[in-house]
C-alpha positions as a printed NumPy array, in Angstrom:
array([[-10.058,  -8.763,  18.918],
       [ -7.469,  -7.499,  16.409],
       [ -5.333,  -4.46 ,  16.91 ],
       [ -7.754,  -2.322,  14.897],
       [-10.793,  -3.324,  16.98 ],
       [-12.745,  -4.833,  14.084],
       [-16.07 ,  -6.352,  15.127],
       [-16.931,  -8.166,  11.901],
       [-14.879, -10.139,   9.432],
       [-15.161,  -7.593,   6.659],
       [-12.576,  -7.391,   3.909],
       [-12.057,  -3.662,   4.284],
       [-10.027,  -2.094,   1.486],
       [ -6.655,  -0.683,   2.369],
       [ -6.173,   3.039,   2.02 ],
       [ -4.68 ,   3.999,  -1.334],
       [ -0.916,   3.813,  -1.198],
       [  0.698,   7.217,  -0.685],
       [  3.235,   7.538,  -3.46 ],
       [  5.671,  10.421,  -3.277],
       [  9.195,  11.336,  -2.255],
       [  8.242,  11.586,   1.43 ],
       [  7.008,   7.976,   1.535],
       [  9.741,   6.433,  -0.617],
       [ 11.731,   4.035,   1.569],
       [ 15.46 ,   4.553,   1.133],
       [ 18.402,   2.294,   1.921],
       [ 21.875,   1.76 ,   0.538],
       [ 20.305,  -0.723,  -1.895],
       [ 18.086,   1.717,  -3.761],
       [ 19.49 ,   5.183,  -3.212],
       [ 21.006,   4.918,  -6.695],
       [ 17.464,   4.652,  -8.109],
       [ 16.493,   8.017,  -6.666],
       [ 19.809,   9.516,  -7.786],
       [ 19.154,   8.279, -11.331],
       [ 15.668,   9.789, -11.225],
       [ 16.982,  13.139, -10.023],
       [ 19.783,  13.142, -12.6  ],
       [ 17.241,  12.645, -15.385],
       [ 15.152,  15.532, -14.077],
       [ 18.201,  17.806, -14.278],
       [ 19.188,  16.556, -17.722],
       [ 17.923,  17.603, -21.136],
       [ 16.835,  14.056, -21.968],
       [ 13.161,  13.893, -22.907],
       [ 12.705,  10.105, -22.551],
       [ 13.204,   7.8  , -19.561],
       [ 12.367,   4.133, -19.091],
       [ 11.734,   2.656, -15.637],
       [ 11.724,  -1.124, -15.521],
       [ 11.707,  -3.986, -13.047],
       [  9.592,  -6.862, -11.736],
       [  5.922,  -6.478, -10.835],
       [  5.319,  -4.526,  -7.618],
       [  8.927,  -3.443,  -7.294],
       [  8.423,   0.304,  -6.809],
       [  8.369,   1.454, -10.442],
       [  5.089,   3.365, -10.136],
       [  6.294,   4.985,  -6.917],
       [  9.373,   6.321,  -8.711],
       [  7.249,   7.627, -11.573],
       [  4.918,   9.289,  -9.068],
       [  7.888,  11.107,  -7.542],
       [  8.604,  12.579, -10.974],
       [  4.998,  13.698, -11.326],
       [  5.174,  15.283,  -7.875],
       [  8.513,  16.999,  -8.476],
       [  7.793,  18.334, -11.949],
       [  4.226,  19.388, -11.064],
       [  2.047,  21.216, -13.572],
       [  0.158,  19.35 , -16.281],
       [  0.906,  15.63 , -16.195],
       [ -0.736,  12.684, -17.963],
       [ -0.437,   9.404, -16.072],
       [ -1.785,   6.611, -18.256],
       [ -2.13 ,   2.868, -17.903],
       [ -0.858,   1.141, -21.011],
       [ -3.643,  -1.444, -20.962],
       [ -6.507,   1.004, -20.403],
       [ -8.857,   0.55 , -23.374],
       [ -5.861,  -0.2  , -25.567],
       [ -3.01 ,   2.27 , -25.445],
       [ -3.077,   4.663, -28.394],
       [ -0.686,   7.305, -29.61 ],
       [ -1.253,  10.587, -27.798],
       [ -1.812,  14.054, -29.195],
       [ -1.591,  17.464, -27.517],
       [  0.966,  16.303, -24.994],
       [  1.404,  18.12 , -21.666],
       [  4.912,  18.839, -20.299],
       [  5.139,  15.364, -18.718],
       [  3.562,  12.083, -19.804],
       [  3.912,   8.849, -17.812],
       [  2.791,   5.587, -19.407],
       [  2.642,   2.827, -16.783],
       [  2.201,  -0.956, -16.869],
       [  4.006,  -1.609, -20.133],
       [  5.091,  -5.161, -20.894],
       [  5.728,  -7.461, -23.844],
       [  2.049,  -7.097, -24.874],
       [  2.301,  -3.321, -25.284],
       [  1.301,  -1.434, -28.44 ],
       [  4.67 ,  -0.778, -30.119],
       [  3.518,   1.605, -32.851],
       [  1.542,   3.725, -30.396],
       [  4.584,   3.907, -28.127],
       [  6.851,   4.914, -31.019],
       [  4.434,   7.594, -32.227],
       [  4.119,   8.992, -28.705],
       [  7.913,   9.092, -28.361],
       [  8.159,  11.023, -31.627],
       [  5.404,  13.455, -30.603],
       [  7.1  ,  14.052, -27.259],
       [ 10.437,  14.688, -28.964],
       [  8.953,  17.253, -31.351],
       [  6.727,  18.999, -28.789],
       [  9.307,  19.517, -26.013],
       [  7.367,  17.188, -23.73 ],
       [  9.048,  14.666, -21.453],
       [  7.991,  11.028, -21.546],
       [  8.443,   8.3  , -18.937],
       [  7.728,   4.698, -19.919],
       [  7.227,   2.334, -16.991],
       [  6.879,  -1.421, -17.168],
       [  7.96 ,  -4.956, -16.451],
       [ 10.931,  -6.72 , -17.956],
       [ 13.43 ,  -5.337, -20.446],
       [ 12.209,  -2.18 , -22.236],
       [ 13.41 ,  -3.596, -25.555],
       [ 10.767,  -6.31 , -25.161],
       [  8.074,  -3.61 , -25.236],
       [  9.052,  -2.926, -28.846],
       [  7.6  ,  -6.176, -30.148],
       [ 10.37 ,  -6.361, -32.735],
       [  9.648,  -2.885, -34.164],
       [ 13.187,  -1.834, -35.098],
       [ 12.745,   1.925, -34.826],
       [ 11.271,   1.516, -31.351],
       [ 14.053,  -0.861, -30.31 ],
       [ 16.55 ,   1.831, -31.311],
       [ 14.736,   4.536, -29.304],
       [ 14.409,   2.352, -26.207],
       [ 18.016,   1.184, -26.304],
       [ 19.235,   4.777, -26.564],
       [ 17.024,   6.138, -23.769],
       [ 18.247,   6.543, -20.181],
       [ 17.11 ,   3.538, -18.176],
       [ 16.284,   3.15 , -14.499],
       [ 16.221,  -0.521, -13.59 ],
       [ 14.799,  -0.863, -10.083],
       [ 17.443,  -2.194,  -7.692],
       [ 17.177,  -5.407,  -5.676],
       [ 16.136,  -4.49 ,  -2.113],
       [ 18.209,  -5.23 ,   0.964],
       [ 16.915,  -6.154,   4.419],
       [ 16.647,  -2.541,   5.556],
       [ 14.535,  -1.606,   2.548],
       [ 12.253,  -4.627,   2.955],
       [ 11.649,  -3.612,   6.559],
       [ 10.851,  -0.035,   5.538],
       [  8.439,  -1.225,   2.844],
       [  6.707,  -3.584,   5.269],
       [  6.263,  -0.754,   7.758],
       [  4.743,   1.485,   5.072],
       [  2.354,  -1.2  ,   3.811],
       [  1.154,  -1.958,   7.334],
       [  0.594,   1.743,   8.02 ],
       [ -1.413,   2.032,   4.795],
       [ -3.474,  -0.981,   5.904],
       [ -3.872,   0.43 ,   9.446],
       [ -2.359,  -2.67 ,  11.013],
       [ -0.175,  -2.293,  14.099],
       [  2.903,  -4.507,  13.815],
       [  5.759,  -4.569,  16.319],
       [  9.296,  -3.789,  15.24 ],
       [ 10.54 ,  -7.284,  16.15 ],
       [  7.976,  -8.796,  13.761],
       [  9.088,  -6.436,  10.998],
       [ 12.734,  -7.311,  11.612],
       [ 12.066, -11.049,  11.548],
       [ 10.071, -10.853,   8.332],
       [ 12.625,  -8.644,   6.594],
       [ 15.424, -11.055,   7.49 ],
       [ 13.587, -14.06 ,   6.05 ],
       [ 11.767, -12.681,   3.027],
       [ 13.108, -13.197,  -0.497],
       [ 14.861, -10.058,  -1.723],
       [ 11.883,  -8.828,  -3.725],
       [  9.511,  -5.992,  -2.903],
       [  6.556,  -7.946,  -4.266],
       [  7.364, -10.678,  -1.733],
       [  7.194,  -8.128,   1.087],
       [  3.865,  -6.776,  -0.164],
       [  2.372, -10.267,  -0.568],
       [  3.507, -11.158,   2.951],
       [  1.994,  -7.983,   4.416],
       [ -1.342,  -8.625,   2.699],
       [ -1.432, -12.256,   3.861],
       [ -0.519, -11.317,   7.43 ],
       [ -3.257,  -8.691,   7.494],
       [ -5.834, -11.236,   6.285],
       [ -4.693, -13.825,   8.823],
       [ -4.887, -11.368,  11.713],
       [ -8.37 , -10.332,  10.614],
       [ -9.645, -13.886,  10.216],
       [ -8.313, -14.93 ,  13.623],
       [ -9.178, -11.655,  15.365],
       [ -5.64 , -11.863,  16.687],
       [ -2.716,  -9.606,  17.348],
       [  0.191,  -9.908,  14.958],
       [  2.887, -11.996,  16.624],
       [  6.21 , -13.497,  15.605],
       [  4.57 , -16.928,  15.62 ],
       [  1.887, -15.79 ,  13.182],
       [  4.47 , -14.093,  10.981],
       [  6.52 , -17.303,  10.859],
       [  3.44 , -19.278,   9.807],
       [  2.729, -16.893,   6.945],
       [  6.361, -16.88 ,   5.828],
       [  6.476, -20.688,   5.788],
       [  3.247, -20.889,   3.813],
       [  4.136, -18.269,   1.209],
       [  7.829, -19.045,   0.788],
       [  8.408, -22.688,   1.784],
       [ 11.51 , -23.084,  -0.362],
       [ 13.148, -19.753,   0.41 ]])
């Protein structure tokens, strides 16, 4: 039986990830990200862009802002029913999941509303923020001028911390030697660590087995054969 004592092979959902300053894994690789976030909070800048690959910690950083600044906050998904320009802005607006398919004019109008209403706006997404502009020159100008937080590449210590957090969220007991092995062999990407943790959880459930170094090696070889 697995470490969680499951009796049936049920695909139980993981608990929602806990996103805040207290659960943000820090290492020498990404401490600059948190410093950039804190510097923006102290500044008079109203606009911030947070960018990086998928599942790299962007939403976690934005959630820290929402937690720190408290009060009325809008947290919106860019793709939810088609992102539209916002009216009656609260003190902080976070627009998440932006990419090259974003709605440039709606983004530009929201930036202008935020600027004129003393609201602060955080745009979060994949790739280069300029790509979110879709060629709209005024938006390119705004995005190029805005402070930018590009999520840093993780080191081994950060990968290990992220693995530990994901396994705690999924209620899976994993020994420290397994975490250390995985962190040393994973590609230097947070999404790789998350994919590995999810696959290891599924494998342990399917086999009704404890998580071992041997099982971790199998999953690593299957997911990242060339790395």
